[in-house]
Structure formats: C-alpha cells, structure tokens
N, C-alpha and C positions, 0 to 999 in steps of 0.2 A: 293364482296361476290358472290359466285357461286350460281347456282340454288338451291332453297330451298329443292328440291326433292333429293338432294345428300348430302353427308357429314354428319357430326355429330355436333350437337349443344349442348351447355351447358348453364344452368342457375345457377347462384350463388346468394344466398340471405344471408343477415346478420340477425342473431338471437342472441340477447344479445351480448356476446363477441365472439361468434363463427360464422362460416359460414357453410352453407349447400348447396350442389350442386346436380345437376342431369344432366345426358347426355341422349340425344335421337337423333333419326334419323332426317334427313332433311325432310322426308315426314311428320313426326309428327310435326316438326316446322312449316311446311306449313299449316297444319290443325289449329294449334294454331293461326297463323297469320290471318287466315280467320275466326277467332272467333268460331271455332268448339270446342265442349266440348271434352277435353282430360284428361284422368286420367292415371297417371303413378305411378307405385310402385317403389320407389327408392331403392338404395342399402343399406339404413339404416345407422345408426351411433351409436357411443357409448355415452351414457349419464351416466357419472360416471363409474360405473362398469357394467352397463346393456346395452345390445344391443337393439335398438329400430328400427323397420321398419318404413319407412315414405311413405306417399302418397301425391302426387302432383296433384291438380285439377286445370286445366286451363279452364277459361271461363264458369265455372259451375254457379256461382252466377250472373254474368253479363259479357258482352263482355269485355275482357281485365283483368278479375279478376284472381288472383292466390291464392289458399288456400292450405297450406301445414300443414299436421297433422301427428301425430304418431299413431301407431296401438292402443295405449292406449287412444287416443282421445285428446291428448295435442296439442294445436294449436301452430305451429312454425311460421306461417306467414298467414296473412289474409289481402290482399290488392290488388293492381293493379300491373300489370307487368311493369308499367312505374314508379313506386315509387322509391324513393332513396334507399330503402332497397334492391332493385335488383342491385347487384354489377356488374353483367356481364350477358349478354344474347347475345350470338353470336356464330358463327361457330368456331369449334375447328379445328385448323390446326395441322395435324399430320405430324411428320417428319420421 
C-alpha cells in the first residue's frame, strides 16, 4: 500500500441486503487512522423511489467508531471500523 497521504480510499459497509460505500482522499484516510474525528457527506443513494443523502462519521463516538446515517436521521451503521459489516476498507487502484 502506498503512502496514506496519496491515492483514493473506499469504505464499503453492509446494510440489510444492500451495500453502501464512500470514497475519500488518502489524507482523510490518514486522519481516520490516527483516530481524528472525520465527518464526510456521501454521494447519497436511492431508497425505493426516494434519494437520500448520507453522512459518515469516523471516530466521533470513540476511537475506531463509524456512524452512518441519512439526512432523515435513519441509522445505516453504528459500530466499529473493524466489524464484519465493513466489507472493504482499502486503497482504490485506478487504471
């Protein structure tokens, strides 16, 4: 893996039968790894016929925590970044 300050990173979580993901910079990933509080507004997703924005909060509740909620306040994920619900958290290799 290259320096955390470069590249693009992605986190994918499982929610019910769906997955949700977010991509962010290597600098942001480095802050998360150092347990810095990071809030990222995601690209959103469709829930039935409605589009919902999502918010990802890393390390807000405690070091290593991840809290994902919608703009309506619905909780998508509330746990640790090392939980089995985290399907992927690594550098994105672009071609």
